[in-house]
N, C-alpha and C positions, 0 to 999 in steps of 0.2 A: 743316611738322606738325611737326617735332621739340617747339615749345614749348608742346603739346598738354595739358592737364591732363588728368587718369584723367576718365571720364565718370563711375565711381562717388563720384571726390571730388566732382566738381562736382554732382553731386546729394547732398556729405553721406553717402553712404552706405558702407559695408563691401562690399567685391568676394561679388557669389553672394548680392545682398540679392534677397528673394521679388519678385514683379508686383508683389502688393499693397504694398508698401513703396514700391518702384521710384514707381509709380502717386501716393502720398500725398507722397512727398518732390516731384514733379513738381510734382503740384498747390500745395502748400504755398509753392515758389518761384516758381514761374509769375507767381503771385498776387502775389506779394513785389516780382518786380525787372517784372512788368508796363511797355511804357511810357507806356498810358492812366492807370496809375498814380503814374509818374515821368516825367512831361511836361519833357523837355529837357534829362534826364539819361543823356550817351551812354555812361556808364560802366554806367549801369541797362539799357539797349540790347543793349550788348554782352552784358553776364553773363544777358540772355533768351535770346539768338540761342545763349549757350554749353547753358543750362538745355535750349532744345528741341534741340539737337542730340545731346546726353546721350539725353536721351528717346526719339527716334528710334531710337536704336542698343536701348538697355536696352529700352526699352519693344516692342521687337519678337523672340520667342522665336527666331526662330530669328538674327538679328544679333548677338545680348545672346550666343547660346550660340559664337558664332565671336570675338568680341570676348573674351570668359570664358577661351577658348583659344587665341588667338594675339595679343589685343591688337589696338591700332590696327589693324595690317597685314593680320586677319580681316575689317575692314569697309571698310577702302579700300586696293586693291592698290597705289596709289601709295606710300604710307608709307615710308618705308626706302631708297626706289628708288637705286641706287647704293651703298648703303653696301655695302661687301665685293664689289660686281659680284654679288650675288645677288640675286633675283628675291625682291621682298618686303621686303628687308635680313636675311633669315635666312640668313648665309652661301655663299649659292650654291644651297643646299638647293630643288628645285622641287618644290612640293605636287603637279606631275601626275606629278612621277616616284613620290611614294610612293603616286597612284591607282593608277599601274599595276601596284606593288608589291603592292597590295591586291589588286589586281584577278588576276594571275598566284594567289594565294591562296587567294580568297573568291569569285572569278567575278566582283565588281565593282566601281567605280572610284570615287576618294576625291574627291566633290564633279567629278566630269570631265564633266557631263553637256554644260554650254555648251561645252566645250572639245571633246568630242566631237563638236559639231556646233554650230560657233558660229553659222554660217545661219539657228536654231532660231528660234521666237518669244520673244520675250522678254518678261514685263510691266515695265512701267515702275515705278521707285518712287513712294510716296505721299507727300506734302506734310502735314504737320502744325504748322498755324497757330493761335494761341489769338483767341476772341472776346469781348468784354466785351458783357454787357447790363445794363440797368437790373434792379429786382425785376420791375416791371411786365412790362418782354418778357418777361420767360422766363416768367411765370405765363401773359399769354397770347397768345406767341408774335408773330411778328412777321417784315417781311425784309429781310436785310442785303445790301447789296453791300460783297461783300471783295473786293482787289486780291493777285493770288498772279504770283511769276515760275516760271515754267514753261518746259519744253524741250517743243518739238510740234515733230509732222513736220512736214517745210519744204514748203513751198507749191508750191516751183518744181521739184523733182525728186521731190513726193512721199516722201521718207523713204528714196527708193535709193540720194543723195549722189552723182548722176549729174547731168551737165546734160542737160537737157530732151533726147530723142530719142538718147539712146544707155544702153549697156546695162553692168554689171560684166562682169567677164573672173572666171569660172572661175579660182581659182589653180592654174596645170599642174604644180607642185609639189609640193602637197600634195592636189590632187583637191577642193577646195572643204572640206575637213576642219578646216582652220585648222590644226593640228599634224603633224608630220611623226615616223615612228618613228625609235628609236634601241635599239642595241644594245649593252649596258653590261656589263663583264665586274666583279663584285664578288667578295668573299670569301663570300659565299653561294652564288654563282654566274652566269650571265648572264640579265641582265634585258631584257628587252625593254620603254623609257622611250618618253615621251612628251614634245616640246617643239614652240616656237610656230613657227611656221612661219617660217622667214627672209627668204621671198620677196614675203608677204602682210601680215607681220606679224603671225599669226593671225587674220586675220578672215575666209579662205577664201574673198577674192576679190580683183581689182584693179578699181581704177577709175581708167582713162585717164583721163578726161575728170572733172573734180572738179565738181560744181553752183557756180555763181560765188556765189551767195547761203548755202549753208550751209557752203564748203568741202570737200564732200566726207562730212560729218558723218551727212548726212540729217535735224538736228533745229537748229531754233531755238532760243534762247534767248528768249522772250515775257513782256508785265506782260498779264495778262488780269483782267478786273474777273467776277463770280460771283457770281449773285444766290441766296442761301441762305434757305429759305424755315424759320426758326426756327419747330419745333413746341410748341404751346403746355405748359405743365407741365414742361420743361427744368429740370435743375437746376444745381447748381454743379461744374463738373468733370465732366462728361457731355460724352460726345464727338458730334458729329453727320458723319455718313462720309457724301461725295457720290463714288458709284463713277464712275472713269475721268475725275474732273478732276485728276488727279495729273500728273506726268510722264510724255513720251511711252514709249510701250513702245519694243522694238529690233524688227527684222528683222518688223514687223507685226505683233508681239504689243501685246497692248491698253496700255492708258494703265493706271499707277496711282490710288487714290484720292488723294482730299483729306478729309483728318481734323482737325474744327475744333473744337477744345477749348475748350469754355464756362466763363466767368469771370462768376458774377452780383454786381454793385456790392452793396454792405449798404443795407441803406434804414434812414433814420431812426426810423418810428414798429415797423415788421415784422419778424418772423423767419420763417424758414419748416424746419417739420420734418414733411419728406413730403408730403404735400398739407393740412399744417394750418397757418395762419398765425396766431402767436401776436404778440397786443402786449396792452399794460398801459394805462389807463385812471388819471387822478386823478380822485376824485370830492370831494366837500366833506362835513362833519362831517352837517350837515342834509339834504342828498340821501342818506346812510349811513342815518339814523335814519327819514327820513320818505318814501323814496323820491326817484324822483324820472324826469323821462322825459328820455335822454341822447341826444346824434346824435355814433355813435361811427364811427372812419373805416374803411373798408374799402378792400382795392384797385378793387371797383366804384364807390367814392365812399361818403358818409355815409347811414347807415340810423337808425335810431329804434329804443330799447330802453328795456323800462319796469324800469328798477328796481324792485325789492321792498325794501317798509319793512323795517327792521333790519338790510340787508346789512352783513355784518362786510368789514374791511380782510383783502385775500388772494382773495375768493371770485371763482372762474371761472366765466365761461358763455358758452356756447356758439350762436354765428351759424349756423346750419345755410347749406352750400352757399355759403359767403362763402370759402372755402380756394382752394386751387390746380390746375386742373384737371390729371384722369389722364393720365399722357404717353401721346397715342395711345392714348385709348381716350376713353368717356364719362362724365359724372358730373363731380363738382368736393370737395373734401375741403372742413372746415371752418374758420371763424374762432375761435378759444377769447381771449377777455379777461377778462384777468386784474383788477379794481379797486384801487386803494389810496386810504385815508382822507388827504387833505392835510393838516394841520395849518394851520390859522391863523397869522399871524404880526402881528406890531405892533400889537394889540388897543388898543383905550383904555381908562380907566381903568373908563367906564361898563358898557364891553362884558365884559371881566377879571368886576366886579362882576355883572352878571347870570346869567354864566355859572358862575358860585361859585352863585348859588342857586340855578341851576338843577340843579347838581351835587347840592347836598346835597336838593333834593328828591326825588330818586331813591332810590329803594330796593336793599335786595337782587335784589329778584326782577327788576329792569330789566339785571341783569349774573350770569348765568347762567353762560358761561364763570369769570368770575374767582371765583365763590363755590367753583365745581365745583375748581379750583385748589387756593385755597387750605383748602378743607376737605383734601383730598388730603396736603396736603403736612404740616398740623398732625395727622392722624390718629395 
C-alpha cells in the first residue's frame, strides 16, 4: 500500500473538502473513466477502481474523519504494519493505549468498543458500484442484473469458522475479551493499558478445528448476481441503496448495504431539467408563417402539435405530462419544445426571384419586432 495515492489527490481535491465537493468530484470523474464509456481501456478501468475506493472512504463521514486524522492507517489497520515494529506504522504507539489513557481521565475509551468486546456483532462494510442507464431507462424505470463480489457467511460452518460439529473455545488468557491488561510506568504515573491477547491474537476465542471451506474465517468471497428494480424518474448521480446486500457482518452482525450510483447516458435529442424534458425542433419558413401540423418526438413516441401562424424562431411550447415521472411519486413533468427556423439553402434562380418578389410585397406591418427595434435605435 506504500504506493497508494492520497484519496483527495485521486479526486482532484484539497484535504478537508466538503461533502458536496467530494460528491461532485466523484460524479464527474466516475463518468469520465466509467468502463462502459471506455471499452477495452485498462488504464481507465484501474482509474475507475481508484476513484471508487477514494469515494468509499471520503464519502463516509466516519471513515473520512479517521483518514483526515491518521491517513491510510486510520482506514486500513494493515497499512504500515512492520514499519518500526509498531502497530499501524506509528513507531510502536498502540491506539489501544491511548484509549485506556483517555479512559483513565474521562471515563471513556478511544475507539475501543470492538476491542473491549471482540465477539460483539459487527456490521459488514457496504459496497459501492456504478450502473449506467439510457435516458429512457432512467425516465421509466427498469430491472437490471448486477454482479458483485462480496463476503458471505460460510455455508459449511455458518460463520463460526469451526469445523461442523465443533465450537470455538473461549480464550483462557483474556477470558474472551481479546485484550489483556498491562500496567506501565510513565513520567505521568502508572497507567493501565491494554494490548491484543497473545494467545488468541485479539479474537477472544480459539478455533482448534478450523472449517476446511473458509479456513476458520467464517466468511467466503463469492460472486453474486442481484436483480435491481430501478425506480422511474431516477436521475444522474443519484444512489440506489439495497439494504443487507453488502459484505457479511462479523459475529452474527448484519450485512452492509449495496450502494449503486446511477450514470445516465446523454440522449441525442432530449435534455433533462428536473422532471422536465427539453428539446429543439427545426421548422421551415413556410411552416412558421402559415402554421402547420407537426409531429414532435417525445419519450413516449411521436405526438401531433398544431403550430400557430406567425410563430417566431425561438418560441417554446409545452407538451403537458410528457416529461419525467416523479421519483417515488405520482404524476409527470412536462416537455418543452423550442422551435427554430431553418434557413433554406441552394435556392434556384427562379426561387430566389420569387422570394425577392414576396419580400418586396411585404410592408412594415408584417414585421412588428423589426419596426420596433429600429424605432428605438433611431429615437
